[in-house]
Structures are given as structure tokens and as C-alpha cells.
C-alpha positions as CSV (number, residue, x, y, z in Angstrom):
1,M,32.1,-11.4,17.6
2,P,33.3,-9.0,14.9
3,C,32.6,-5.4,15.2
4,W,29.2,-4.6,13.5
5,C,29.5,-0.8,13.8
6,L,29.1,1.2,10.6
7,M,29.1,4.8,11.3
8,G,26.7,6.9,9.2
9,P,26.9,10.7,8.8
10,R,25.8,12.6,12.0
11,S,23.9,15.8,12.0
12,H,24.1,16.3,15.7
13,E,26.6,15.9,18.6
14,P,26.5,12.6,20.5
15,Q,24.5,12.7,23.7
16,P,25.7,11.4,27.0
17,A,25.3,7.7,27.7
18,S,22.1,6.8,29.5
19,L,20.4,3.8,31.0
20,R,18.6,1.7,28.4
21,T,16.2,-1.2,29.0
22,V,15.4,-4.2,26.9
23,R,12.3,-6.3,27.7
24,V,11.5,-9.3,25.5
25,H,9.3,-12.3,25.4
26,A,11.3,-15.6,25.4
27,P,9.3,-18.1,27.6
28,S,11.4,-21.2,26.8
29,A,14.8,-19.6,27.2
30,S,17.1,-20.6,30.0
31,A,19.3,-17.5,29.5
32,V,19.2,-14.3,27.6
33,R,21.9,-11.7,27.3
34,V,22.3,-8.4,25.5
35,Q,25.6,-7.7,23.6
36,V,26.4,-4.0,23.3
37,R,29.0,-2.7,20.9
38,P,29.9,1.0,21.3
39,C,29.8,2.8,18.0
40,H,32.6,5.2,19.0
41,A,35.1,2.6,19.9
42,P,36.7,-0.2,17.9
43,T,36.7,-2.6,20.9
44,G,34.8,-2.8,24.2
45,E,31.9,-5.1,23.5
46,T,30.0,-5.8,26.7
47,S,27.6,-8.6,27.7
48,V,24.7,-7.9,30.0
49,A,22.7,-10.8,31.4
50,A,19.0,-10.4,31.4
51,R,16.9,-11.3,34.4
52,H,13.6,-13.3,34.1
53,D,10.6,-11.3,35.4
54,A,8.3,-13.9,36.8
55,A,5.4,-11.4,36.8
56,D,5.0,-11.4,33.0
57,G,7.6,-13.9,31.8
58,R,9.7,-11.3,30.1
59,W,13.5,-11.1,30.1
60,V,14.7,-7.7,31.2
61,A,18.2,-6.2,30.8
62,E,19.4,-2.7,31.7
63,F,22.7,-1.2,30.3
64,E,24.4,2.1,29.8
65,A,24.7,3.1,26.1
66,F,25.1,6.1,23.8
67,A,22.7,6.9,21.0
68,G,24.1,5.1,18.0
69,D,25.5,2.1,19.8
70,H,24.7,-1.3,18.4
71,Y,23.2,-4.2,20.4
72,W,21.7,-7.6,19.8
73,L,20.2,-10.4,21.8
74,V,21.6,-13.9,22.4
75,V,19.1,-16.5,23.6
76,D,20.7,-19.7,25.0
77,D,23.9,-19.2,23.0
78,G,21.9,-19.0,19.7
79,P,22.4,-16.7,16.8
80,P,22.4,-12.9,17.2
81,L,18.8,-11.6,17.3
82,L,17.3,-8.2,16.8
83,D,15.4,-6.6,19.7
84,P,11.7,-6.7,18.4
85,H,11.2,-3.4,20.1
86,S,14.1,-1.7,18.2
87,L,13.6,1.9,17.3
88,D,16.4,1.6,14.7
89,V,18.1,-1.2,12.7
90,A,21.5,-1.0,11.0
91,F,22.7,-3.4,8.3
92,T,26.3,-4.5,8.5
93,D,28.5,-7.0,6.8
94,A,27.8,-9.4,9.7
95,G,24.0,-8.9,9.6
96,P,21.4,-6.6,11.0
97,V,21.8,-5.1,14.5
98,S,19.5,-3.1,16.7
99,V,20.7,0.6,17.2
100,V,20.2,2.6,20.4
101,R,18.3,5.8,19.8
102,D,15.8,8.0,21.6
103,P,12.1,8.0,20.6
104,W,11.4,10.4,17.9
105,E,9.2,13.5,18.3
106,V,5.5,13.3,17.8
107,H,4.3,14.9,14.6
108,P,0.7,15.9,13.8
109,Q,-1.6,14.3,11.2
110,A,-3.0,16.4,8.4
111,A,-6.5,17.8,8.5
112,P,-9.2,15.4,7.2
113,L,-9.5,15.0,3.4
114,R,-12.2,17.1,1.8
115,H,-12.8,14.6,-0.9
116,A,-12.8,10.8,-1.3
117,P,-9.2,9.4,-1.3
118,V,-7.4,9.3,-4.6
119,V,-4.3,7.3,-3.8
120,Y,-0.9,7.3,-5.6
121,E,0.9,4.2,-4.6
122,A,4.7,4.5,-4.7
123,H,7.9,2.8,-3.7
124,V,10.2,5.2,-1.9
125,K,13.3,4.2,-3.8
126,G,11.6,3.7,-7.1
127,F,9.7,7.0,-6.8
128,G,12.2,9.4,-5.4
129,G,15.4,7.5,-4.5
130,S,15.0,8.4,-0.8
131,Y,12.6,9.9,1.7
132,L,13.9,13.3,1.0
133,G,14.1,12.7,-2.7
134,C,10.4,11.9,-2.7
135,I,9.8,15.5,-1.6
136,D,10.9,16.7,-5.0
137,R,8.2,14.6,-6.7
138,L,5.3,15.6,-4.5
139,D,4.2,18.5,-6.8
140,H,3.8,15.9,-9.6
141,V,1.5,13.9,-7.3
142,V,-0.6,17.0,-6.6
143,H,-0.7,17.8,-10.3
144,T,-2.3,14.5,-11.1
145,G,-5.1,15.3,-8.6
146,A,-4.2,12.5,-6.2
147,N,-4.7,13.5,-2.5
148,V,-3.0,10.5,-0.8
149,L,0.6,9.3,-1.2
150,E,0.8,5.6,-0.2
151,L,4.3,4.3,0.4
152,M,5.1,0.7,0.2
153,P,6.6,-0.8,3.4
154,V,9.2,1.2,5.3
155,H,9.9,-1.4,8.0
156,P,13.5,-2.4,8.1
157,F,14.2,-5.3,5.8
158,D,17.1,-7.0,4.1
159,D,17.4,-5.3,0.8
160,S,20.2,-7.5,-0.4
161,D,17.6,-9.9,-1.8
162,N,14.3,-8.0,-1.6
163,Y,13.2,-4.7,-3.1
164,W,9.6,-4.2,-2.2
165,G,10.1,-4.5,1.5
166,Y,7.4,-7.0,2.4
167,M,9.8,-9.1,4.7
168,P,9.9,-6.9,7.8
169,L,12.5,-7.6,10.5
170,V,10.9,-5.3,13.2
171,W,7.7,-3.4,13.1
172,G,8.4,-0.2,15.0
173,A,11.4,1.2,13.2
174,V,12.1,2.9,9.8
175,H,14.2,1.4,7.0
176,R,17.6,3.1,6.9
177,G,18.2,2.2,3.2
178,Y,15.9,5.0,2.1
179,A,17.6,7.7,4.2
180,R,20.4,10.0,3.1
181,D,21.6,10.1,6.8
182,H,21.0,6.6,8.0
183,S,21.0,7.8,11.7
184,R,18.0,10.0,10.9
185,A,15.8,7.7,8.9
186,A,12.7,8.4,11.0
187,E,13.3,12.1,10.9
188,E,13.7,12.1,7.1
189,L,10.4,10.1,6.8
190,A,8.7,12.7,9.0
191,E,10.1,15.5,6.8
192,L,8.5,13.8,3.8
193,V,5.2,13.5,5.6
194,A,5.3,17.1,6.7
195,A,6.1,18.2,3.1
196,A,3.2,16.2,1.8
197,H,0.9,17.8,4.4
198,R,1.9,21.3,3.3
199,R,0.8,20.4,-0.2
200,G,-2.6,19.0,0.9
201,L,-1.6,15.4,0.6
202,H,-2.2,12.7,3.2
203,V,0.5,9.9,3.6
204,W,-0.4,6.3,4.1
205,L,2.0,3.5,4.8
206,D,1.7,-0.1,3.7
207,V,2.4,-2.2,6.8
208,V,3.2,-5.9,7.1
209,F,2.1,-7.4,10.4
210,N,1.0,-10.9,9.1
211,H,4.5,-12.4,8.9
212,T,8.2,-11.6,9.5
213,G,11.3,-11.7,7.5
214,D,13.1,-14.2,9.7
215,D,11.5,-17.3,8.6
216,G,14.4,-19.6,9.3
217,L,13.9,-21.2,5.9
218,A,15.0,-18.9,3.0
219,H,16.2,-16.3,5.5
220,P,18.2,-16.6,8.8
221,V,16.5,-16.5,12.2
222,R,16.9,-12.8,13.1
223,S,14.3,-11.9,15.7
224,L,10.9,-13.3,16.8
225,R,11.6,-16.8,15.5
226,G,14.6,-17.0,17.8
227,L,12.6,-15.9,20.8
228,D,9.5,-18.1,20.7
229,E,9.0,-19.9,17.4
230,R,6.3,-22.2,18.7
231,G,4.3,-19.5,20.4
232,L,4.5,-16.5,18.1
233,Y,3.8,-18.3,14.8
234,R,0.9,-20.3,13.6
235,H,1.3,-24.1,13.0
236,H,-0.8,-26.9,11.8
237,A,-1.8,-29.7,14.2
238,D,1.2,-31.8,13.0
239,G,3.6,-29.0,13.9
240,R,4.2,-27.7,10.4
241,P,4.2,-23.9,10.1
242,T,1.2,-22.5,8.2
243,N,1.7,-20.7,4.9
244,D,-1.3,-18.5,4.3
245,S,1.1,-15.5,3.8
246,G,3.1,-17.4,1.1
247,C,6.2,-16.9,3.2
248,G,5.9,-19.8,5.5
249,N,6.1,-17.7,8.6
250,D,2.6,-16.5,9.6
251,V,2.5,-14.9,13.0
252,D,-0.2,-15.8,15.5
253,P,-2.5,-12.8,16.0
254,S,-4.0,-14.2,19.1
255,H,-0.7,-14.0,21.0
256,P,-0.5,-11.1,23.5
257,Y,3.0,-10.3,22.6
258,I,2.3,-10.1,18.8
259,R,-0.7,-7.9,19.6
260,S,1.5,-5.6,21.7
261,L,4.2,-5.4,19.1
262,V,1.7,-4.5,16.3
263,L,0.1,-1.7,18.3
264,E,3.5,-0.4,19.4
265,G,4.6,-0.3,15.8
266,L,1.5,1.5,14.7
267,D,1.8,4.0,17.4
268,R,5.5,4.8,16.5
269,L,4.7,5.2,12.8
270,A,1.6,7.3,13.5
271,D,3.9,9.6,15.7
272,L,5.7,10.5,12.4
273,G,2.5,12.2,11.2
274,V,1.3,9.3,9.1
275,D,-2.4,9.6,8.2
276,G,-3.3,6.1,7.3
277,F,-2.2,2.4,7.0
278,R,-2.8,-0.2,4.5
279,F,-2.6,-3.7,6.0
280,D,-1.0,-6.3,3.8
281,L,-2.9,-9.7,3.7
282,A,-5.1,-8.4,6.5
283,S,-7.2,-11.5,6.6
284,L,-4.3,-13.2,8.4
285,L,-4.8,-10.8,11.3
286,T,-8.3,-12.2,11.8
287,R,-7.2,-15.8,12.4
288,D,-7.8,-15.2,16.2
289,G,-11.5,-14.5,15.6
290,G,-10.9,-10.8,15.0
291,G,-9.6,-9.7,18.4
292,L,-6.5,-8.1,17.1
293,V,-8.4,-6.3,14.3
294,D,-10.9,-5.1,17.0
295,R,-8.0,-3.5,18.9
296,I,-6.5,-2.0,15.7
297,T,-9.9,-0.5,14.9
298,E,-10.2,1.1,18.3
299,W,-6.7,2.3,18.0
300,G,-7.3,3.8,14.6
301,R,-10.4,5.6,15.9
302,R,-8.5,7.0,18.8
303,R,-5.5,8.2,16.6
304,G,-7.8,9.5,13.9
305,V,-6.1,7.6,11.0
306,T,-7.5,5.8,8.0
307,L,-7.3,2.0,8.0
308,V,-7.3,0.0,4.8
309,A,-7.5,-3.8,4.5
310,E,-6.2,-6.1,1.8
311,A,-8.9,-8.5,3.0
312,W,-7.6,-11.8,1.7
313,D,-4.7,-14.2,2.0
314,L,-3.8,-17.5,0.5
315,G,-6.5,-19.3,2.6
316,A,-9.2,-16.7,3.0
317,Y,-11.2,-14.1,1.0
318,Q,-13.2,-11.5,3.0
319,V,-13.7,-8.6,0.6
320,G,-17.1,-7.0,1.2
321,H,-19.3,-8.3,4.0
322,G,-16.7,-10.8,5.0
323,W,-14.7,-8.0,6.6
324,P,-17.0,-6.9,9.4
325,W,-15.3,-3.7,10.3
326,P,-17.2,-0.9,8.5
327,E,-14.7,1.8,9.5
328,W,-12.1,0.2,7.2
329,L,-11.6,0.8,3.5
330,Q,-11.0,-2.4,1.5
331,W,-8.9,-3.0,-1.5
332,N,-11.6,-4.1,-4.1
333,D,-9.9,-6.6,-6.4
334,R,-13.3,-7.4,-8.0
335,F,-13.3,-3.8,-9.4
336,R,-9.9,-4.5,-10.9
337,D,-10.9,-7.8,-12.5
338,T,-14.3,-6.4,-13.8
339,V,-12.8,-3.3,-15.4
340,R,-9.9,-5.2,-17.0
341,S,-12.3,-7.9,-18.4
342,F,-14.9,-5.4,-19.7
343,L,-12.3,-3.2,-21.4
344,R,-10.6,-6.2,-23.2
345,G,-14.0,-7.1,-24.6
346,E,-14.9,-10.2,-22.5
347,P,-18.7,-11.1,-22.8
348,G,-21.1,-10.8,-20.0
349,M,-19.4,-8.1,-18.0
350,V,-21.9,-5.3,-18.1
351,H,-23.9,-6.2,-15.0
352,A,-20.7,-6.6,-13.0
353,L,-19.4,-3.3,-14.2
354,S,-22.7,-1.5,-13.2
355,Q,-22.1,-2.8,-9.7
356,R,-18.4,-1.8,-9.5
357,V,-18.9,1.8,-10.7
358,Q,-21.6,2.6,-8.1
359,G,-19.5,1.3,-5.1
360,S,-20.0,-2.5,-5.4
361,P,-23.3,-2.7,-3.4
362,D,-23.3,-6.4,-4.2
363,L,-20.2,-6.7,-2.0
364,F,-20.6,-3.9,0.5
365,G,-24.2,-3.1,0.7
366,A,-25.6,0.5,0.5
367,D,-22.5,2.0,2.1
368,G,-20.1,0.6,-0.5
369,R,-18.8,3.9,-1.7
370,A,-17.5,4.5,1.9
371,R,-15.8,1.1,2.0
372,T,-14.4,0.3,-1.4
373,L,-11.0,1.3,-2.6
374,N,-11.1,0.7,-6.3
375,F,-8.0,0.0,-8.4
376,V,-7.0,-1.4,-11.7
377,T,-3.3,-1.6,-10.9
378,A,-1.1,-1.9,-7.8
379,H,2.5,-2.7,-7.1
380,D,1.6,-6.4,-7.4
381,G,1.0,-7.2,-11.0
382,L,1.3,-5.5,-14.4
383,T,1.5,-1.7,-14.7
384,M,-1.4,-0.1,-16.5
385,H,0.8,0.3,-19.6
386,D,1.7,-3.3,-19.6
387,L,-2.0,-4.3,-19.5
388,T,-2.1,-3.0,-23.0
389,T,1.1,-4.8,-24.3
390,L,0.5,-8.3,-23.0
391,T,-2.4,-10.6,-23.8
392,S,-2.9,-12.8,-20.8
393,D,-6.0,-14.4,-19.3
394,R,-4.5,-14.5,-15.9
395,H,-4.0,-10.8,-15.9
396,R,-7.1,-10.1,-17.9
397,S,-4.9,-8.0,-20.2
398,W,-4.9,-7.4,-23.9
399,D,-2.2,-6.3,-26.3
400,C,-4.2,-3.7,-28.1
401,G,-1.4,-2.4,-30.3
402,P,0.3,1.0,-30.3
403,E,-2.5,2.7,-32.2
404,L,-5.0,2.0,-29.3
405,R,-2.6,2.2,-26.3
406,L,-3.3,5.8,-25.2
407,Q,-7.0,5.3,-25.8
408,Q,-7.1,2.1,-23.7
409,L,-5.1,3.8,-20.9
410,Q,-7.6,6.7,-20.8
411,N,-10.4,4.1,-20.7
412,Y,-8.9,2.5,-17.6
413,F,-8.5,5.9,-15.8
414,T,-12.0,7.1,-16.8
415,L,-13.7,4.1,-15.3
416,L,-11.5,4.2,-12.2
417,L,-11.8,7.8,-11.4
418,L,-15.5,8.3,-12.2
419,S,-16.6,5.3,-10.0
420,A,-17.9,5.7,-6.5
421,G,-15.4,5.1,-3.7
422,A,-11.8,5.7,-3.1
423,A,-9.5,5.2,-6.1
424,M,-5.8,4.2,-6.5
425,W,-3.2,3.7,-9.2
426,V,0.5,2.8,-9.0
427,M,3.3,5.3,-9.6
428,G,3.9,6.2,-13.2
429,D,0.6,4.8,-14.6
430,E,-0.3,8.4,-15.4
431,F,2.5,8.5,-17.9
432,A,2.5,4.9,-19.1
433,R,5.4,3.5,-17.0
434,T,6.4,0.1,-18.1
435,Q,8.0,-2.9,-16.3
436,Q,8.4,-4.7,-19.7
437,N,5.5,-7.0,-18.8
438,H,7.2,-8.1,-15.5
439,D,4.4,-8.8,-13.0
440,N,6.3,-9.6,-9.8
441,P,9.5,-7.6,-9.6
442,Y,9.7,-7.9,-5.8
443,N,13.5,-8.5,-5.8
444,I,14.5,-6.2,-8.7
445,D,16.1,-2.9,-7.8
446,G,17.0,-1.1,-10.9
447,P,15.7,0.8,-14.0
448,L,12.9,-1.8,-14.5
449,T,11.2,-0.8,-11.2
450,H,12.3,2.8,-10.9
451,V,10.3,5.7,-12.4
452,D,11.9,7.0,-15.5
453,W,11.0,10.7,-15.0
454,A,12.8,11.7,-18.3
455,S,10.1,9.8,-20.3
456,A,7.1,11.3,-18.5
457,S,6.8,14.2,-21.0
458,E,6.2,11.7,-23.8
459,W,2.9,10.8,-22.3
460,R,1.8,14.3,-21.2
461,R,-1.6,13.9,-22.9
462,L,-2.4,11.0,-20.6
463,T,-1.2,12.8,-17.5
464,E,-3.4,15.8,-18.4
465,A,-6.4,13.4,-19.0
466,V,-5.9,12.0,-15.5
467,R,-5.8,15.6,-14.1
468,T,-9.1,16.4,-15.9
469,L,-10.7,13.3,-14.5
470,T,-9.7,13.9,-10.9
471,R,-10.9,17.5,-11.3
472,L,-14.3,16.2,-12.6
473,R,-14.3,13.7,-9.7
474,R,-13.9,16.5,-7.1
475,S,-16.4,18.9,-8.7
476,R,-19.0,16.2,-9.5
477,P,-18.5,13.3,-7.0
478,P,-20.4,10.2,-7.9
479,T,-23.6,10.0,-6.0
480,E,-26.9,8.5,-7.3
481,F,-26.6,6.3,-10.4
482,R,-29.0,5.7,-13.2
483,F,-28.0,3.0,-15.7
484,Y,-28.7,2.8,-19.4
485,G,-27.5,1.1,-22.6
486,V,-27.2,2.7,-26.0
487,G,-30.9,3.5,-25.4
488,A,-33.2,3.6,-22.4
489,Q,-32.5,0.1,-21.1
490,M,-29.3,-1.3,-19.8
491,D,-28.4,-4.4,-21.8
492,D,-26.6,-6.8,-19.4
493,G,-26.9,-9.8,-21.6
494,P,-23.9,-12.0,-22.5
495,N,-23.4,-10.3,-25.8
496,S,-23.5,-6.7,-24.6
497,H,-20.3,-4.7,-24.5
498,S,-21.7,-1.2,-23.6
499,L,-22.9,0.6,-20.6
500,A,-24.1,4.2,-19.9
501,W,-24.8,5.9,-16.6
502,S,-25.7,9.2,-15.2
503,S,-24.5,10.5,-11.8
504,N,-24.4,14.1,-10.5
505,G,-24.5,15.9,-13.8
506,L,-22.2,13.5,-15.6
507,Y,-23.2,11.1,-18.4
508,V,-20.7,8.3,-19.0
509,M,-20.8,6.1,-22.2
510,A,-18.5,3.1,-22.3
511,N,-18.1,1.1,-25.6
512,A,-16.0,-2.0,-25.3
513,W,-17.2,-3.3,-28.6
514,W,-15.0,-3.3,-31.7
515,E,-17.5,-1.3,-33.7
516,P,-18.8,2.2,-33.1
517,L,-22.1,2.6,-31.2
518,T,-24.6,5.4,-31.1
519,F,-25.8,6.3,-27.7
520,E,-29.0,8.2,-27.1
521,I,-28.8,10.5,-24.0
522,Q,-31.5,9.5,-21.6
523,E,-31.3,12.5,-19.2
524,P,-32.9,15.9,-19.8
525,G,-30.9,19.1,-20.4
526,E,-28.0,20.3,-22.6
527,W,-24.7,18.4,-22.5
528,R,-21.2,19.0,-23.6
529,T,-18.3,16.5,-24.1
530,V,-15.6,16.9,-21.4
531,V,-13.7,13.6,-21.7
532,A,-13.3,11.3,-24.8
533,S,-10.7,8.7,-25.1
534,A,-11.3,8.7,-28.9
535,P,-13.0,11.4,-31.1
536,A,-16.8,11.3,-30.6
537,R,-19.6,13.0,-32.6
538,H,-22.2,14.7,-30.5
539,R,-25.5,15.4,-32.3
540,K,-28.0,16.9,-29.9
541,R,-29.4,13.8,-28.1
542,L,-27.1,11.3,-29.9
543,V,-23.5,10.6,-29.4
544,D,-21.4,8.4,-31.7
545,V,-18.9,6.6,-29.5
546,A,-15.9,5.1,-31.2
547,P,-14.9,1.4,-30.8
548,R,-13.0,0.7,-27.5
549,S,-13.6,4.1,-26.1
550,V,-15.3,6.0,-23.2
551,V,-17.0,9.4,-23.5
552,V,-18.1,11.6,-20.7
553,L,-20.6,14.4,-21.0
554,Q,-21.4,17.2,-18.4
555,R,-24.7,18.8,-18.1
556,I,-24.5,22.6,-18.8
557,A,-28.2,23.4,-18.6
558,G,-31.6,21.9,-17.8
């Protein structure tokens, strides 16, 4: 086999060789061996036969190796496979290989957040170029008022045909492609997390435990599929693999080995100081009746981390009461759809909007504000800017023209940030980042998907509006809601396009109609305008709200 060793820069002296152990699940194998390639020598590949442990059915091999040496598994003379327990994975011309390394140090989580999460979703490379490069952008995140940086997946993945990283090869290692020193990928991620903590930010990771990147269809068999394809993946009764992930390679969450790998991967990532995890297509993890999610929930409680579910997949939708783990936050796509539809002027959206802004009690019950994670945009779909440049029923978007663009963007942020619950937007929305109306750039690594920091100053007014809204959110967190229309009664009929509400000393008036509307303030006291996406005229108890705009008042007396 050709040498797969690619030396990266080293920041430390090599340590002496030590005894390493590989222990993998391969119940149908007749033979398993480990191939080891020393990284310090051009030749000298060794082969170590694994023994079958009858006690648990695992194959076990022990070998002497240095940190940095490459190794891979061979099952019954099949293709080279990654060790699913790898702490590190290198990508070479011949393919990915496991890398010998010692476990990383355990780093502390941050102190609990003082306010509801405001999440800034980012891609490591698109946001800062590297783990360490992201540190230089943290002050900007703080400036927006966000208190959580959520990173898209950092599992090792093949970035030759994928950019987002949702095709993981192993679950308990850190992607080298985002590190300046590839041999220190985990340490550099830990440095980013620590730097975020020093600025008062939590760090969450997007994790993908519902499928793997070695589906054997579009991608070569590289790990779990070569160990136990029939046992570790879900299949229909006729033997076809299920495809509720959209990738054709759904793992079986009921299998003990899958469960152990998931919890092992979570433990390793939490050891880097990570404060929370967002679970991609989390509904797939419930296909065992919920046993794996029960274990993850208990693990999260023990580790003190935040758990967030994308509570759907291609075959299930569990948002709200369908996800029976109250400790978890849930991505609320109904908030996204309602706000988009209301602001583009669709009829009959007022009642739904009144539910969304108060924490979606129709979905979550009385504790909705503790369970909903509201968003208008995420990595998957159009950016907020592009919602205002493309008219599309599928995206519930509307090309409002350049004269209304800033106004509409401020409308989105106002409804998002003054609603009850956690809130999230995707990197660059706060200064109108565009992807030229591209809604699924999962495999595009370039200017289209990278933040153009040079253009940020052009939209400073929007960025400062976001900062004002997050400051209002912290000082006046949404609590009890009272709803009105332009007058005393909320009009939730099919022809209504306006809603007003009062909560904790704020009075919000939203006009999605294409004509100005005059709202009469229904709460006592004196009020002043603190946010207006378009100029508004405030006349004692009356406020003239411009078409397609949102105005926020703050009580100053009474």
C-alpha cells in the first residue's frame, strides 16, 4: 500500500512510542488487522492481527506507535477503513487515515448564560478561515449582542466534494481542514472556545449522529459500513437502506455500538469546553423508541451542556409536543415560516404570528419560551438578504426592491429578537450577506459562502439596529403578552395584516400592509419610540406606522 503519511507542522517534540489499543465492532468478520505506517519513516508499514474477544464480540489489536503515526483497519481483505474511535483523521492522496494521538486535555465549560440564548450560526471556514482565525471575529459577534456562537459540524469529513461538513467520517475527532497546524486541530478548537468564553460567549457545535459519510453509494466505504453494514444501519424489510436522512445511510440508534460511539463523541467534544450541541435531523435518533435520546438527555444533564434538536427528518416531524424531552431546545421552523409569510404580506397570518412571538404555546404549551429556538434563517436556505431579492413561494420570500430592503431586513430582526424564546440568525445576516439567491451551497467553498468582511461597513445601519434590538431584549425580556390590533382588538381575520402587542414595557406594532396604518396605544403611561424600521409619527396615543414596517415603543413613565 502506498505511504499515506503527510507530515503537518509540529509544535512539540515527538513523544516515545507507546502501546496503543484498537477495539472495534465487526461481528461478521473472519479476520481484522490493523495496518500501521510510521510517520517518521518512508517505509516500515506493519500489520497487526486483531483477536476476537468472545466476551463482547469486539476485535482487539495492540501495537506500538508514536503520536502522529497513521493506521487503518482491514476487514476480510476489504478496503482500508477508519477506526471509528479515532481521535484524529488525516486526509491524504490515498484517502483518509486514522492518526495516533493522545487524548486531549479537559477544558471547562463557561458559566451559565444570564439571558436567553441569542445564537450566531457560523461555518468555521466561511466565518474566520480557521479555528484560530475565528478568534479575530469574536468581538464582532459580541458587538451584535449574540451570546452563543454555533459552529457548523467540525467532525472530520471529505472536503473535496463537501463544504458544510454534514457527512461525518468519525464522530469523536476534530476536522483538520480548519486548523493551521493539522496535528493540533482539537487544541486549536479548544483555543477558540476558550477565547469565546473570555468574551462571555458560549460555543455550541452542530453534530451529525444520524448518518455517516461512508454510504458506499456516492462515497467510498470508509468506516462503519465496512464493519457491520447490516447491523449498524437501518433497512427496510426488503433489505433496502432507509433514507430518512436524505443521504441513504441512516444509522440504527438502537444498536449498542452506535449508542456508545455517539456518547463517546459527545464526551470528547464536551471535553474541549463546548457548551452545547445542536443535533442534525434529531428525529432519526428516536427511531429506537427514544432510548438513545434518553441517554443523551441524561448525559447532557450530567455534563451541564445545552441540547438542541432539529426535531424532524424526511419521514418524521416532532417539533413541539412531539419531542417529549423538555430539557431540549428545539429549532422552530414554524416561527421561520410564519414570520416570512407575514412580512411578505400573505393573508391570514396574524393569529399564527401572535402564537410565534409569545413562544409558540400552540406547539410547546405554557413553557414554550424555554423550549423554542426561533429563527428566520439558518445555513440551510436563503440568507436574510436574499429573502428580500428573490420572490419564491417555496422560500416564502419576496423581492421587495432596493428601496425597501433595509426596512424589510430590520423587520425580520425585530420580530425575531423581540419574540419569546431563544433566537438565531446565520453569519452575516446582520450586514446583509448575500449568496446570490443560492439556497443550498453545501458543496461550494468560495466567495459565495465566505463572509465578505470588507462589505460589512456598507450595512452598518442594519448591524447597529440588531445591536439595539439585542440590548432591548436583554433589558426587557419578553414575558407576559397582551395582543391588540390597530385598536383594542386583535384582528386575526383573513384580510388582516397588522398586529400589536405589549410585553414587559415594550409596545410592538407590525404593519405588513402596503398602506400606512394608525395604531392607538392600548397600554397606560408615556411611551417613546426606540425602534422603527421606517419613519413613524408618534402623536400622544396614536402612532402612524408606515407600510411594511415595524415600530417599537418603550414605556418611560406610568
